[in-house]
C-alpha positions in Angstrom: -164.7 30.0 147.9 -162.2 28.1 145.7 -159.4 26.3 147.4 -156.1 26.0 145.5 -155.2 22.4 144.7 -152.0 21.2 146.2 -149.6 20.0 143.6 -149.0 16.2 143.5 -145.6 15.0 144.9 -144.7 13.5 141.5 -145.1 16.9 139.9 -142.9 18.4 142.5 -140.2 15.8 141.9 -140.3 16.4 138.1 -140.0 20.2 138.7 -137.0 19.9 140.9 -135.2 17.5 138.5 -135.9 19.9 135.6 -134.5 22.8 137.6 -131.3 20.8 138.5 -130.8 19.8 134.8 -131.2 23.4 133.7 -128.8 24.7 136.3 -126.1 22.1 135.3 -126.6 23.0 131.7 -126.1 26.7 132.4 -122.9 26.1 134.4 -121.4 24.0 131.6 -122.3 26.7 129.1 -120.5 29.5 130.9 -117.4 27.5 132.0 -115.9 25.7 129.0 -112.9 24.2 130.8 -111.4 21.0 129.5 -114.0 20.9 126.8 -112.3 18.2 124.7 -110.0 15.3 125.7 -110.8 12.7 123.1 -108.1 10.1 122.6 -106.8 10.1 126.2 -108.0 6.6 126.8 -106.9 5.5 123.4 -104.4 2.7 123.2 -102.8 2.0 119.9 -99.8 -0.4 119.6 -99.8 -0.3 115.8 -96.5 0.6 114.0 -98.0 3.8 112.8 -98.5 5.1 116.3 -95.1 4.1 117.7 -92.5 6.8 117.9 -88.8 6.0 117.6 -86.6 6.7 120.6 -82.9 6.1 121.0 -81.2 5.4 124.3 -77.6 4.8 125.3 -76.5 2.9 128.4 -74.4 5.7 129.7 -77.0 8.5 129.4 -80.1 9.3 131.4 -81.7 10.8 128.3 -83.6 9.3 125.3 -83.5 10.9 121.9 -87.0 11.4 120.4 -88.1 11.6 116.7 -89.0 15.2 117.1 -87.8 18.4 115.3 -86.2 20.4 118.1 -82.7 21.9 118.9 -81.9 19.0 121.3 -84.7 16.4 121.0 -83.9 14.6 124.3 -86.0 13.9 127.4 -85.3 12.0 130.6 -86.3 8.4 130.5 -89.2 9.0 132.9 -90.6 11.7 130.6 -90.4 9.9 127.3 -93.5 7.7 127.8 -95.7 10.6 129.0 -94.6 12.7 126.1 -95.3 10.0 123.5 -98.7 9.3 125.1 -99.6 13.0 124.9 -98.4 13.0 121.2 -100.7 10.1 120.4 -103.6 11.7 122.2 -103.3 14.9 120.2 -103.0 13.0 116.9 -106.2 11.1 117.6 -108.1 14.0 119.3 -107.0 16.9 117.0 -106.1 15.1 113.8 -102.5 16.2 113.4 -99.1 15.6 114.9 -98.8 18.8 116.9 -95.7 17.6 118.9 -93.7 16.5 115.9 -92.0 19.9 116.2 -91.0 21.6 119.5 -89.4 24.9 120.2 -87.2 23.5 123.0 -86.5 20.3 124.9 -83.1 19.5 126.5 -80.8 22.3 127.3 -77.1 21.6 127.7 -74.6 23.4 130.0 -74.8 25.1 133.4 -73.8 28.6 132.4 -75.8 31.7 133.1 -78.4 32.1 130.3 -78.0 35.1 128.1 -81.4 34.9 126.3 -84.2 37.1 127.8 -86.9 34.9 129.3 -84.6 32.0 130.0 -84.8 30.7 133.6 -81.4 29.7 135.2 -82.8 26.6 136.9 -85.0 25.5 134.1 -86.3 21.9 134.1 -85.2 21.8 130.5 -81.7 21.2 131.8 -82.9 18.0 133.5 -84.8 16.7 130.4 -88.1 17.1 132.2 -89.7 19.8 130.1 -90.7 20.8 126.5 -91.8 23.9 124.7 -94.4 23.3 122.0 -94.3 25.1 118.7 -95.7 28.6 119.4 -96.0 29.3 115.6 -98.4 26.5 114.9 -101.5 28.2 113.4 -103.8 25.8 115.2 -102.9 27.1 118.7 -105.6 28.9 120.6 -104.8 30.6 123.9 -107.4 31.4 126.6 -106.6 33.2 129.8 -107.3 31.6 133.2 -106.9 33.1 136.6 -105.8 31.0 139.6 -105.3 32.5 143.0 -105.1 35.9 141.3 -102.3 34.7 139.0 -102.7 34.3 135.2 -102.0 31.3 133.1 -103.0 30.3 129.6 -105.0 27.2 128.6 -104.0 25.9 125.2 -106.6 24.6 122.8 -105.9 23.2 119.3 -108.1 23.8 116.3 -109.1 20.4 115.1 -108.1 19.3 111.6 -111.6 18.2 110.8 -114.5 20.5 111.5 -117.3 18.0 110.8 -117.8 16.9 114.4 -115.6 13.8 114.2 -112.9 15.4 116.3 -112.9 17.6 119.4 -115.9 19.4 120.8 -117.7 22.5 119.4 -117.2 25.4 121.7 -117.0 29.2 121.7 -113.7 30.7 122.9 -112.5 34.3 123.5 -108.8 33.8 122.7 -105.8 36.1 123.2 -104.2 35.3 119.8 -107.1 34.7 117.4 -110.0 36.7 118.9 -113.5 35.1 119.1 -113.4 31.5 117.8 -116.4 29.1 117.4 -115.1 25.8 116.2 -114.3 22.2 117.1 -111.3 22.2 119.4 -109.1 19.9 121.4 -108.1 20.8 124.9 -104.3 20.3 124.8 -103.8 21.5 128.4 -106.3 19.0 129.8 -104.6 16.2 127.9 -101.2 17.2 129.1 -102.2 17.5 132.7 -103.9 14.1 132.7 -100.7 12.5 131.3 -98.4 14.0 134.0 -97.4 17.4 132.6 -98.1 20.8 134.2 -98.1 24.4 133.1 -96.2 27.2 134.7 -97.0 30.8 135.4 -95.5 33.6 133.3 -92.4 35.4 134.5 -92.6 38.9 135.9 -92.6 41.6 133.2 -94.4 39.4 130.6 -96.7 42.3 129.6 -93.7 44.2 128.3 -91.7 41.2 127.1 -93.9 38.5 125.5 -91.1 36.0 125.5 -91.8 35.7 129.3 -95.4 34.5 128.9 -94.4 30.8 129.1 -97.7 29.5 127.8 -95.7 27.1 125.6 -93.8 25.5 128.5 -94.9 22.2 130.0 -92.9 20.2 132.5 -93.2 16.9 134.1 -95.2 17.1 137.4 -93.0 16.2 140.3 
């Protein structure tokens, strides 16, 4: 009668470790969140990476060197915005935030434009809307507590592996994409900005989706 040999303890340890590694790899493969945040720890004080801002003593807002209807933000928001702008330049390879759809909104009247929120943080200089028409924008749906939001990725300027991380995405606006991308949402959240949920009725009125809106975290 043959007796089965008991595996050595060393072999068991190797087997367990291998299983853990394989499990971690599988989890990362099916959950590509925050896949790319290169440049977030990047500090560059060179003249090329300094953005002009203009402030006046009698105003709580600073004017930024950005193409926008009213390119102003509150003083506390300026540094976070410029840091995010630098992170994107380094991580994605282009100046995504050089143009914004909206920043400061003047006046306290009732908004007439569909999708405009009466108490918007834009009025306080604590929010910006990025350029929705940029062809490098990739939108991926995420569910949080049963509510939908979009994560924004940017298609990197260079696709040779020097920028971003290669990943496969099923996007709302460009279909299936396999490319080197930069996780704009992860960068923004790390630097003090937050997304908002879409407004009710966004399925019938795309202007209420709000994926472009980022505001300073309170």
